[in-house]
DRENVEX-434234 format. One line per field, with one value per residue (C-alpha): x, y, z. Coordinates in nm, 2 decimals. Each point is the difference from the previous one (the first is absolute). Layout:
N
X <- c(X/...) .
Y <- c(Y/...) .
Z <- c(Z/...) .
***
This chain:
440
X <- c(0.13/-0.29/0.10/0.01/-0.34/-0.14/0.13/-0.15/-0.34/-0.09/-0.04/-0.27/-0.21/-0.27/0.10/-0.33/0.08/0.35/-0.16/-0.25/0.28/0.20/-0.31/-0.09/0.36/0.00/-0.33/0.12/0.32/-0.18/-0.23/0.29/0.17/-0.33/0.00/0.29/-0.05/-0.33/0.21/0.23/-0.02/0.11/0.15/0.05/0.22/-0.12/0.18/0.31/0.27/0.08/-0.18/0.31/0.14/-0.34/-0.07/0.33/-0.05/-0.34/0.13/0.26/-0.25/-0.26/0.27/0.14/-0.35/0.03/-0.20/0.12/-0.02/0.04/0.10/-0.01/0.18/0.23/0.32/-0.08/-0.24/-0.02/-0.15/0.01/0.38/0.10/0.09/0.07/0.06/-0.28/0.14/-0.31/0.11/-0.35/-0.15/-0.31/0.07/-0.25/-0.33/0.09/0.34/-0.16/-0.26/0.26/0.21/-0.31/-0.08/0.35/-0.04/-0.33/0.15/0.26/-0.27/0.08/-0.26/0.08/0.11/0.13/-0.01/0.10/-0.29/0.15/-0.23/0.19/-0.10/-0.36/-0.02/0.02/-0.25/0.26/-0.18/-0.32/-0.05/0.19/-0.21/0.17/-0.07/0.22/0.10/0.28/0.01/0.35/-0.01/-0.02/0.28/0.02/0.14/-0.17/0.02/-0.16/-0.19/-0.21/-0.01/0.24/-0.30/-0.01/-0.38/0.03/0.25/-0.24/-0.28/0.19/0.10/-0.36/-0.13/0.19/-0.14/-0.35/0.01/0.12/-0.32/-0.19/0.23/-0.06/0.07/0.23/0.03/0.37/0.09/-0.36/-0.01/-0.20/0.24/-0.11/0.06/0.25/0.13/0.33/0.10/0.29/-0.17/0.30/-0.10/-0.25/-0.18/-0.06/-0.35/-0.12/0.11/-0.15/-0.34/-0.03/-0.19/0.19/-0.06/0.29/0.20/0.33/0.24/0.37/0.24/0.14/-0.33/-0.16/-0.32/0.17/-0.09/0.37/0.20/0.37/0.23/0.36/0.16/0.38/0.22/0.35/0.24/-0.12/-0.38/-0.29/-0.19/-0.34/-0.30/-0.36/-0.27/0.25/0.18/0.36/0.12/0.33/0.06/0.34/-0.08/0.12/-0.23/-0.25/-0.27/0.00/-0.16/-0.31/0.03/0.03/-0.30/-0.21/0.12/-0.07/-0.35/-0.08/0.15/-0.18/-0.33/0.07/0.06/0.38/0.13/0.26/0.26/-0.03/0.00/0.32/0.17/-0.10/0.13/0.32/0.07/-0.11/0.23/0.17/-0.26/0.17/0.08/-0.17/0.26/0.22/0.35/0.26/0.26/0.36/0.35/-0.04/0.04/-0.33/-0.37/-0.17/-0.38/-0.22/-0.35/-0.30/-0.07/-0.10/-0.23/-0.02/-0.15/0.22/0.31/-0.07/-0.04/0.33/0.18/-0.14/0.13/0.34/0.02/-0.09/0.26/0.28/0.31/0.17/0.23/-0.14/-0.16/-0.33/0.04/-0.32/-0.04/-0.34/-0.19/-0.36/-0.22/-0.13/-0.29/-0.29/0.12/-0.04/0.28/-0.09/0.15/0.34/0.13/-0.17/0.19/0.32/-0.06/-0.09/0.32/0.22/-0.12/0.04/0.32/0.36/0.05/-0.26/0.05/-0.27/-0.03/-0.25/-0.29/-0.25/-0.02/-0.21/-0.03/0.06/0.32/0.22/0.19/-0.32/-0.10/0.34/0.00/-0.34/0.13/0.32/-0.21/-0.15/0.33/0.18/-0.28/0.04/0.37/0.17/0.31/0.07/0.31/0.05/-0.30/-0.20/0.11/-0.20/0.10/-0.28/0.14/-0.13/0.29/0.24/-0.22/0.01/0.38/0.03/-0.20/0.21/0.33/-0.10/-0.08/0.23/-0.01/-0.34/-0.17/-0.35/-0.05/-0.37/-0.08/-0.36/-0.27/0.00/0.03/0.00/-0.15/0.14/0.01/0.05/-0.21/0.21/-0.03/-0.30/0.19/0.00/0.34/0.08/0.09/0.02/0.14/0.10/0.20/0.17/0.09/0.16/0.20/0.13/0.08/0.19/0.21/0.06/0.12/0.15) .
Y <- c(2.41/0.17/-0.19/-0.33/0.05/0.10/-0.33/-0.21/0.18/0.10/-0.35/-0.09/0.32/0.00/0.20/0.19/0.13/0.11/0.18/0.17/0.12/0.14/0.17/0.15/0.12/0.19/0.17/0.09/0.14/0.22/0.12/0.08/0.22/0.16/-0.15/0.19/-0.15/0.20/0.32/-0.09/-0.15/-0.36/-0.20/-0.37/-0.23/-0.36/-0.29/-0.22/0.20/0.37/0.15/0.16/0.15/0.13/0.15/0.19/0.12/0.12/0.17/0.18/0.11/0.14/0.17/0.16/0.15/0.18/-0.24/-0.14/-0.37/-0.29/-0.35/-0.33/-0.29/-0.30/0.20/0.34/0.23/0.37/0.30/0.25/0.05/-0.18/-0.37/-0.29/-0.37/-0.24/-0.18/-0.22/-0.29/0.01/0.21/0.09/0.04/-0.11/0.19/0.24/0.08/0.06/0.23/0.19/0.05/0.13/0.23/0.15/0.06/0.17/0.22/0.14/0.07/-0.27/0.03/-0.35/-0.33/-0.28/-0.35/-0.35/-0.24/-0.35/-0.30/-0.13/0.31/-0.04/-0.34/0.18/0.27/0.28/0.18/0.03/0.35/0.16/0.19/-0.04/0.23/-0.16/-0.36/-0.10/-0.37/-0.10/-0.38/-0.33/-0.24/-0.36/0.09/-0.23/0.01/-0.16/0.32/-0.08/-0.37/-0.02/0.09/0.26/-0.01/0.10/0.28/0.15/-0.03/0.22/0.25/0.03/0.08/0.33/0.08/-0.09/0.26/0.28/0.13/-0.05/0.20/0.36/0.26/0.28/0.37/0.09/0.36/0.09/-0.27/-0.33/-0.29/-0.27/-0.37/-0.13/-0.34/-0.01/-0.35/-0.15/-0.14/-0.22/-0.21/-0.28/0.07/0.37/-0.05/-0.16/0.30/0.25/-0.16/0.18/0.33/0.33/0.35/-0.03/-0.29/0.02/-0.25/0.00/-0.25/-0.09/-0.11/0.22/0.00/0.17/0.36/0.06/-0.19/-0.08/0.01/0.02/-0.10/0.04/-0.13/0.12/0.00/0.36/-0.08/-0.05/0.21/-0.07/0.15/0.01/0.14/0.18/0.17/-0.10/-0.06/-0.09/-0.16/-0.04/-0.36/-0.33/-0.26/0.01/-0.13/0.34/0.15/-0.20/0.13/0.35/-0.04/-0.09/0.30/0.23/-0.14/0.05/0.35/0.11/-0.12/0.22/0.30/0.01/0.16/-0.14/0.25/-0.11/-0.36/0.03/0.20/-0.24/-0.30/0.16/0.11/-0.33/-0.06/-0.33/-0.26/-0.19/-0.35/0.02/-0.04/0.21/0.05/0.00/0.26/-0.05/-0.01/-0.35/-0.06/-0.19/0.06/-0.12/0.01/-0.08/-0.10/-0.15/-0.27/-0.31/-0.20/-0.13/0.30/0.26/-0.22/-0.05/0.37/0.06/-0.25/0.17/0.34/-0.14/-0.15/0.33/0.19/-0.26/0.10/-0.24/-0.23/0.10/-0.23/0.01/-0.12/-0.05/-0.07/-0.15/-0.19/-0.06/0.06/-0.25/0.07/-0.13/0.12/-0.22/-0.25/-0.10/0.33/-0.08/-0.23/0.22/0.30/-0.20/-0.09/0.35/0.15/-0.28/0.07/0.38/0.01/-0.11/-0.07/-0.04/0.00/-0.15/0.16/0.06/0.25/-0.05/-0.36/0.07/-0.33/-0.21/-0.19/0.23/-0.29/-0.15/0.33/0.04/-0.37/0.06/0.30/-0.19/-0.29/0.24/0.17/-0.33/-0.11/0.31/-0.06/0.16/-0.18/-0.02/0.19/0.12/0.21/-0.06/0.04/-0.06/0.25/0.00/0.30/0.30/0.23/-0.26/-0.06/0.37/0.00/-0.30/0.18/0.31/-0.20/-0.18/0.32/0.16/0.31/0.07/-0.29/0.04/-0.13/-0.05/-0.03/-0.11/-0.10/0.27/0.34/0.26/-0.22/0.09/-0.34/-0.37/-0.28/-0.30/-0.28/0.16/0.32/0.34/0.16/0.35/-0.02/0.22/-0.14/0.34/0.07/-0.34/0.04/0.34/-0.14/-0.29/0.23/0.23/-0.30/-0.09/0.34/0.11) .
Z <- c(-7.18/-0.19/-0.32/0.18/0.16/-0.34/-0.16/0.28/0.04/-0.36/-0.15/0.26/-0.03/-0.28/-0.30/0.01/0.34/-0.10/-0.30/0.24/0.22/-0.29/-0.14/0.33/0.06/-0.33/0.08/0.35/-0.14/-0.25/0.28/0.23/-0.25/-0.12/-0.35/-0.15/-0.35/-0.03/-0.01/-0.29/-0.35/0.06/-0.29/0.05/-0.21/-0.02/-0.17/0.01/-0.16/-0.07/0.30/0.16/-0.32/-0.12/0.34/0.00/-0.35/0.07/0.32/-0.21/-0.26/0.24/0.20/-0.31/-0.05/0.33/0.23/0.33/-0.03/0.25/-0.09/0.19/-0.18/0.02/-0.03/0.14/0.17/-0.10/0.17/-0.27/-0.07/0.31/-0.05/0.23/-0.08/0.08/0.31/0.07/-0.23/-0.15/-0.28/0.19/0.37/0.27/0.02/0.28/-0.15/-0.34/0.13/0.20/-0.31/-0.19/0.29/-0.01/-0.37/0.05/0.27/-0.23/-0.26/-0.26/-0.28/-0.13/0.16/-0.22/0.16/-0.10/0.08/-0.01/0.01/0.30/0.20/-0.13/0.16/0.33/-0.11/0.03/-0.28/0.20/0.13/-0.29/-0.25/-0.34/-0.29/-0.27/-0.04/-0.24/-0.10/-0.11/-0.06/0.17/-0.03/0.11/0.34/0.25/0.38/0.30/0.07/-0.31/0.06/-0.29/-0.23/-0.27/0.03/0.36/-0.08/-0.26/0.25/0.24/-0.26/-0.13/0.34/-0.01/-0.35/0.10/0.28/-0.22/-0.16/0.33/0.22/0.09/-0.26/0.13/-0.06/0.00/-0.09/-0.07/-0.27/0.01/-0.04/-0.25/0.05/-0.26/-0.12/-0.20/-0.13/-0.19/-0.31/-0.08/0.30/-0.09/0.33/-0.07/-0.15/0.32/0.20/-0.24/0.06/0.33/0.03/-0.02/-0.13/-0.24/-0.13/-0.19/-0.14/-0.08/-0.18/-0.33/-0.16/-0.25/0.20/0.30/0.08/0.07/-0.26/0.06/-0.31/-0.09/0.33/0.01/0.28/0.07/0.29/0.08/0.01/-0.24/-0.25/-0.15/-0.16/0.13/-0.22/-0.22/0.30/0.08/0.36/0.17/0.33/0.16/0.10/-0.15/-0.15/-0.28/0.23/0.17/-0.31/0.09/0.36/-0.12/-0.23/0.31/0.18/-0.30/-0.05/0.37/0.02/-0.32/0.15/0.30/-0.22/-0.04/-0.32/-0.23/0.12/0.36/-0.11/-0.20/0.27/0.27/-0.19/-0.10/0.36/0.16/0.30/0.05/0.11/0.28/-0.11/-0.33/-0.28/0.23/-0.13/0.28/-0.11/0.10/-0.15/-0.13/-0.38/-0.02/0.07/0.31/0.02/0.30/-0.09/0.19/-0.27/0.19/-0.22/-0.36/-0.18/0.16/-0.04/-0.37/-0.05/0.18/-0.21/-0.32/0.13/0.08/-0.35/-0.16/0.21/-0.03/-0.20/-0.23/0.20/0.33/0.26/0.19/0.36/0.20/0.37/0.07/0.27/0.10/0.30/0.25/0.24/-0.21/-0.34/-0.31/0.00/-0.36/-0.13/0.13/-0.28/-0.26/0.13/-0.01/-0.36/-0.10/0.15/-0.13/-0.35/0.03/0.20/-0.05/0.37/0.27/0.38/0.22/0.34/0.28/-0.04/0.28/0.10/0.31/0.19/-0.32/-0.06/-0.21/-0.15/-0.14/-0.16/-0.17/-0.11/-0.16/-0.20/-0.09/-0.14/-0.26/-0.08/-0.06/-0.22/-0.21/-0.05/0.30/0.13/0.37/0.12/-0.36/-0.10/0.32/0.35/0.32/0.27/0.27/0.20/-0.19/0.07/-0.12/-0.30/-0.09/0.05/-0.23/-0.27/0.02/0.01/-0.32/-0.19/-0.26/-0.21/-0.16/0.17/0.15/0.35/0.11/0.37/0.01/0.24/0.27/-0.15/0.28/0.27/0.34/0.16/-0.07/0.15/0.07/0.26/0.16/0.06/-0.17/-0.06/-0.13/-0.37/-0.31/-0.32/-0.12/0.31/-0.01/-0.37/0.07/0.29/-0.21/-0.30/0.23/0.12/-0.37/-0.12/0.33) .
***
């Protein structure tokens, strides 16, 4: 009923009034919970890709240094060493939920809180009432959505509002020390210079370019994880995918700016727990590898295909299950994703992700169009299986020894939005159930 009323009423209310309500709600929530962000060092991650992984890496590094650290992100929420999955189906929950989470973290004496700050949450001013100390800019990809009027310019506008506030927000004294305002940016992103223009007490960069403060070199990718060098120091992470060296560099730069030493950084990265739904290998008795990953747009899917190519053994297949979201997401990305996966996989299976109220068949047909144009053959190397469980089962049934099965699009999300309804869902759980049926 609430969703139906929102669909009817929202289009007839002026956008300026809706913005005013969101802004007021965020201020009221911060006031209700007595501004908990003023009592902790708050690190925000802004950008399209890499936020969840970088956040968890930074959490592990700061925790290895002996600090109690909170985390609020797409996949998970952490209160020190206690972890729960994000059940809200949004990276940045509503203002009152967000401030309540921060209050709980403050109550257990978290020194740091790491938060993902997606541009979609910014459109509803959920960042208002949160006093950030460090902002990490990851990148901006061509991921358009209705929340930004399908405009990258609007997306950047929202992101930059957060950066503009940084230097002008209250300086904190945490543990008898004055906390500086810091910007950390991925210099490999063409947009980084624009974000580095904002005022801060300290600015640092990371990336593969020689001009970076933290330079990534010699990245090696295996089925056991990655290794790489940053500023003549070697690091290892038990996580698949070369792209994660960039995510690690962002975490290393931010941790270093906050005073972490190299020993704590190396220990934190080496002991990084599994990040739910981020290149998560589902262990079982099957003779092939199954990976669940959140990849759901062109850039992340390209990186995933590159990683699969690097890991693939001679004679083995890459089998990818993919779909695309409805609900105001960019429909133009669908055929592009189909083409990317058709080129990088031996077999692709098209299945529902989160259609919301959109027609699932149209979404899958859009993806199929791109896949067929890239050389996929229907019912030979491309299969359309709308039901997601059946799609996962199909991917597993087609796998042989040493193959790599990639289940993409949802990661560790705890629900699926289809036909106007939200149903309980976890790709990892479904994969385990289907694997158990296969191996008995």
